N, C-alpha and C positions, 0 to 999 in steps of 0.2 A: 396320631395322624399329623402329617406335616402341614403347617399353615401355608396357604398360597395367598400371597399379598397382592391384592387387586387394586389398581388405580383407575378411576373413572375419568375419561377425558371427554369434554363436550365443546362444541364450536358452533357459532352461527355467523354467516357471512355479513349480514347487515345488523345494525343496532336497533332496527325497528322492533318495537314491542318489548325490548329488554327492561323497560321501566315498570312493566307489569309485575304484580306480586308472584304470578306463576307464568313463566315464559318458556320459550323453546328450550333453553338450557336446562331449566328445572325438569322439563318433561323427559329430555334425553337422560339426565342423571337418574331420574326415578326408574326409567326402564332398565338402565344398566344395573342399578342397585337390586332391582327385582331379579334380574338374571343371575347376579352373584349369589343372592340368597338361595336361588334354586340349586346352586352347585355347592351348598354348604356341606353336603355329605362328602364332598371331595376335598374339604378343607379350605374352600375359597372364603376370603374375608376382605371386605371393602376397607381400604385405607381412609382415614378421616380427612386427608387433605383434598381440597377442591381445585380442579384444574379446568377452569372455564375461560374460553376465549370468545368474547362477544364482540361482534362487529368487525371480525378479521377474516380476510380471504384465506382459502385453503390453497392458494397458489404459491404461498411462501411458507418457509419454516420459521421465519422470524416472528413468532408469537410468544408473548410473555409466559402464558401458562404452559405451552408446549415446551418451551425451553427449560422451565422449572422441572417439568416431568422428565425430560431427557437427562437432566442433571441427577435426578433421583435414580433413573435407570442406570446411568453410568456408575453411580455409587453402590449399586447392587441392592437397592431397597424396594424394588418393584419386581414382581414375578410375572404378572399379566396386566396388560392395558386393555380396558374394556371400553368400546365405543358403540354408539348407537348404529352408525353406518361407517363403512370404510372411508367414504369421502369426508367424514368429519375429521379424520386424521390428516389427510392430504388429498388434493385433487391432481397431483402431478405424479406421473410414473417415475420421473427422474428423482423427485424427492422421496417417493416411496421406497425406491431402491436404496437410498441412503439410510432411511429409517430402519429398513429390514436389516441392513448391515450392522447398524448400531444395536438393534435388539439382539441379533444373533451373538454379537461380541459380549453382551452383558447377560446372555442366557434368559432374555425376556421374550415373551410371546404376546400376541394381541388377539382379541376376540371382538367380532361384530355381532351384536345381539339380534339384529334383524336380517342378517344375511348368513345363511348356513353354507359353509364350505370348509373343506379340510385341505389345508395347504401342504400336507405331507404327501398328497397324491398329485399326479400330473393334471387330472381334471379339475381339482381344487385350485391349483395354481393358475390354470387357464381361466377359470371363472373369475378369480380375483383380478387378473390382468385385464380381462374384458371390462369389469366394473370400473377399474381405474382408468382405462382408456376412454370410456364414455365420460367419466368425470373430467378428465383432462381436455377432451374435445369440447365439452361445454364451457370450460374456462377459457380455452383458446378462442372459441367463437365470440365470447363476450369481450375478450381483449381486442380482437379484430374490429368489433363494432365500435369500441371506444376509440381505437386508433383512427378508424375511418371518420368518426364524428369529429375528432380533433382536427384532422386534415381538412374536412369540409368547412368547419367553423373558421379555421385560420384563412382558408381561401376566401371567406367572406369578410376578412379583416378583423375578426374578433380576437380579443385577448383571452387566452385559455388558461390563465392562472400561473402560479409561481411568483417568485419575488420580482416585482417590477424594477426596471432599470432606474438609476438615479435620474431624478427630474420628473418622474411620474408616480402616481398613486393609482391603485386599482379602483375601478368603479363599474359595477355590474360585469359585463363582458367587454369592457373597454378600459382605457386609461385616461386619466385626467392630469393635466400639467400642474406641477408645483412651481409657481413663479420663481421663488428664490433659487431653487435647484436648477431650473431651466436656464436662468441667467448664468449660472456657473458653467453649465454644459456649453452654452454658446461661447463663453469666454475661453474655455479650453480649446474648442475648435479654432477660434480666431488666433489664439496664441500659437497653436501648432502650425498653422499656415504661415505665421510670421517667423517663427524660429526655425522651422524646417526639420526638426528631429525630436523624437520622444525623449531621449536623454537630456537634451537642452530644455525641453518643456518641463521635465521633472525637476531639473535644477532650478528653473525659474519659479515654479509654484512652491517649491520647498523654501526658497529664499524669501518669498513673500508670505510664508507661513499660511498658505491656503490649505485648509483642512477638508477632509471628506465630511459631509454633513452627517450628524448622528441620525440613525434610523433604527427601526425595529422590523425584523423580518416577519413574514406571516407565521413563522413558528415561535415568535416571541423572543428571538435572540437579538440583543442590541448590537448594532454594527456601526462603523464610522467613528468619527471623533478622532481621527489620526491623519497623518500626512498621506498624500497620494503616493502610491507605489507606481513603478513603471507598468506593472501589469494592470493596475486600475486604469491608467491612461490609455493603454492599448485597447482595453475592453470598451471604453467609452468611444474612442475614435472609430472603432470598427462596428459599432452597434447600429444596424440599419433601422431599428425601431425609432430612432430619433428623427427619421425622415417621414414619419407618419405611415410606415409600412410594416407588415408582419412577415417575418421569414419562416419558412417551414421546409426542411429537408432539401435545401438547395434552391427553392423557389421563393420569390418575394411577391407579396400581394398587397394591394392598397388597404390600409388599415382604417378602422373606424375612429381612431384617436387623432388628435392634432399633432402636427410636426413641430419639433423644436429647432431642427436644422433643415434648411432647404436642400434639395437633392443636388444642386450644382455644387454647393460648398462641400457636401458629403463626398461626392465623386472626386473632387479636387484633393481632398484629404486621403482618399483611398489610393489615388495615383501616387501621391507623395510617399505614403506608407510602403507601397509595393516597391518603389524605386529604392528606398532606404533599406528595406529588408534584403533585396538582392545584393546591394553593395556590402551590407554587413556580413552576409553569408560568405561572400568571396574573401573578405578580410579574415574571417574566423578560420576558414579552411587553410588559408595561407600561413597564418601566424600562430594559431593555437588550436590544439585538438581537445580543448576542455569540454568534457561531456556535459557538465552541469552548469555551464555558463548561462546566466539568466534564470536559473531554476533553484539555486540553493540559497537558503536564508537562515538566519540565526533564530534564537528563541523568541525574539521580539518581532520577527517578520522582516527584519532588515536584510536586504540582499548582500551576499558575499561576492566580492569582485574576483574574477579569474585573472590571475597574474602569474609571473614566473621570475626566477632568478637563475642566471647562468654562472656555473662554476666550471671554468675551463670550457670544454666542448659539450658539457652535460647541462641540459635545461631541467630545472626542478620547478614544477608547477604547484601553485597553491590557490586556495580560495580564502580571501582575506576580507575582514569587516571593512566597510567603506571608510569609517572614521580612522581606523588603524592604517589603512592603505594611503590615505591622504595626509597622514601625520597630524590629524586633529585630536587623537586620543592615543594613550599608551596601552589601553586594554582593548580586547576584542579577540575574535577568532582568526587563526591562521592555520588552516588545515591543509596538509599535504594532499594533493590530488591523487597520488598513488595509493592512498589509504581509503579515502572516501569513495572514489569512483568504483573500485572493485567491490566494495560493500554494496553499493547501489545495484550494480549488475548482478551480484550474487543473490541478493534478496528479491529482486524483480524476477530473475530466472526461476527461483524457488517457487514463486507464486504459480508457475505453470506446471509444476511437478505433479499436482493433484488437480486434473482438469474438472472433476466433478465438484470438488470443494470450491474451486475458482468460479465455476458457473453459478453456484449457490450464492457466494458472496457478492458477485457482480450482478446477480438477478438476471441472468441471461435466459431467454426463452428458448429452451431446447426440448425436442421430442426424443423418444427412445431411439429413432433411427439416426439421430445426429450425434450420438455419444462417440462412436468410432471416429468420425471426421473431426470431432472436437479434440480427441486425443492427438490426432495427427497434426492439427494446426498448432496446438499448444507445444508440441515437441519442436515444430519448425520455428516458432517464435522464440522459444527458449534458446535454441541454437543461434539465432540471429542476434541476440542481445549482446553476445560477446564480441561482435564485429567492431572494428574501429569506427568510432562515431556512428554507432548503430542507429539507423533511421527509426527502427521500432522503439528503441529506448527513448529517443527524442520525442516520439509521438506519444508514448504511454505515460512518461513521468511528467506530471504537471509541476510538482514542486518537491523539494527536499528540505526538511527543517531539521537543523542540528541543535540539540540542547545538551546540557551537561550530563544527562542520564540516558538519552536515547536519540535515535535517528528515525524520523518519520518520513516515509515516502508516500506522496499523494499521487495516486494513479488516476488518470482520466478515464472514467467509466465508459463514456461514449466512444473514445478512441480504442479502448480495450475491446468493446463489442465489434467495432468496425474491423479491427485487426483479426479477430477470430471469425469474422463474417457471420455474426450472430445478431439476432434481434434482442431487445431488452424489454422487460416488463415496464408498463407505463410508470409505475411507482419506483423504478430503480434509481438509486442514488447516482448523481453525476460524478462523485469522487469516492475513491476507495483508499483507505489509509493502511499502510504496512508499517508496523512498529518493530524496530530492532533495538533491543536494550544494549547500550554501549556507553561507556563513560569516557570523558576526555581527560587525558593525562598530558602534562607539559613535558616537552623534550626540547630544550633550548628555547628558541623563539617560537617554534611551531608547537601545535597541539597534536596529539596522537589519539586515534580512536581505538579503544580496547573493548571487545565484546565481553559478555558475562563469563565466557569460558576462559578469558585471559588472552585470547588470540587477537592479533592486530590484523585488520583486513587489508594487508598489503599484497598487491599482486606481483611484486618483484622481490627477489632475494636481495639481501644486504651485501653488496660487493666487498665491503670492508671486513665483514664477518667471514666471508668465504676465503678471502686472502689470508686471514688469520689462521683458519684451519689448514690451509695449504702450507703456510709457513711452519705450523706446529708439526705437521707430518714430515716435512722436509728436514727440519732440525732433528727430529727423533731418528729419522733414517740415517743421518750422519752420525749421531751419538751412538747408535746401536752397533756400528762397525767396530767400536772400541779404539779407533785410531786417534781420537781427539776427545778431550774432556769438556765439561760445561764451561769452565772459565776461558779456555782457549777458543771455543766456538763463539762465545759471547764477544770476546775481543775481535774475532774475525768478522763478526756480523755488525759490530759497532753498537752493541747493546750491553746492559748490565747483566751479570750472571743471574740475578734474582728475576729479572724480567724474562730472560730466556727460559728459566725453569717454569715460570707461570704459564708461558705460552706452550711449552712442550707438553704439559699435562693435558692440553686440549686434544692431543693425538689419541687420548684414551677415552674420549666421550662415547656415550652409548650410541650405537648405530642409528637408533631412531632419532636422537637429538641431532646428529650430524645430517641425516637426511632431511629433517625439518628445516634446518638452517639453509641448506642448499636450495630449497624451494620457497623460502621466506615464510615458514609457518611456525617459527619459534614463538615462545611466550613474549608478551610485551615486556620491555625493559631488558631483554637479553641483548647486550651490546658488547663491543670490543672492550669498553671500560669495565663493564660488570664482570666479564670473564677473566680479565687479566689483573684488575686492581681490587676486586671484591674478595670475599672470604673464599678459602680453598673449596673447590667443588668436592662433593662426596664421591667416593670411589664406587659405590654401589650404583649400577645402572638404573635400577628402579627409582632410587632417590634422585638421580640426575633428571630423569624424565619428569618426576613430580615437580622439580624445581624449575626446569627450563622449557617445558612444553605446555600448551594450553590443555584445558581439562579433557576435551574430546579426543586428543591425540596421544594419550599416555599408555595406550594398550600395547 
């Protein structure tokens, strides 16, 4: 008899009572084990691994034991998942659809020992959907109550948790002032009103070596102990909490905590910030279309400066390390904008290709009726990202970090939900990270980004390579007439016969290689010099494609 491998999964929403020697998880597991034993004649056998999620909500799939179980399912080591009730697995119809898809792909089924239904019939599927609908309704009502409670509490000026801003420490449902940090906040506001711009303020505090105070977040992560970035200063200058008030969804309420900055000074700073931002945007649109200006940083978190160099009538844009740009250092990053910008657009657009996965990652609060509109909105947003200076891209991308081994795109979770017209779960993360494995290779003074496939994320073809291919075909067309030989044609063109021969052989490139060069999708390192001065190219087209094309484009 074939052995049917059964994994028992248990879950409890709260951690109350879990310290007892026999708790709810034990009771669920015991009932599931008894059910498996009753099916021993069918070959059912309980696996020894324990999959318990205690104190975790069924509204998310990000549960350690469930993720371990899904990994075992994907590896083909589980035939049936046994649960006490269906809502132990999930309380979301949206998540349940994803789980069923995962189970079907792996050939795994699941059983609820206290709910008898057969999902192979229409009535069984209706029963299951009704159960899950009620479970989701219960979870959504609970979430609404929490949101209403947070809104009501903030309207009364209460601090509702999270990491407090610099200058404050949490105390019950309020904030208490940290005198040393508060003095620093007042100094930053006074300096800004004196110097009149954030870049000037940043330069001043860096010159005086004023550092962010070292702190520990509520999650135990150490922060601070470094120089102020421009983003840090903007966040401080715009934070209405320093006036003794509490913001919530566009409204501002009197807070129960003491103010560090008086409202008159705060309003004066906001007026100055608004005036500077309007002027800055006008200059940026007129002088530079750099998509990532103010957003791109290196591995150390240092911002890269958007700059350009003119060669004739052509403007070449770059993102350059500040020290390298100012001549203070000979090392640093100098990334061509035409390589990094298409990569960011491509990776961000790809995020919207799977709306269900995106909603799960961003922890968006969606019901079954919202799935179709979600697909339409994702399709619209993905299309808008390729627009010149796309407003959607500017809104979604909070930061781009470039290291020697990968590019990390940090997406604003709040902005993403607003763009998709969706609500977020209360525990949803504010930031989402997209990781693109890519290595930096040097090409002259600039660095190039090369993805793991060998492709360079360049949005434009290389005009020098295209001219070389045109020249190769033109010279071959002349030679094939038989009216002139290689030496005579070389003398006529003002080149050496050996150079002409090396160029002419490019007329016989594989069609796929020629097509890739015309659209800028050749392998990194394929240049005029490598094609004309390197080793002779193989005559076999498959060998040429393996040598000159990225991994994914060799078919």
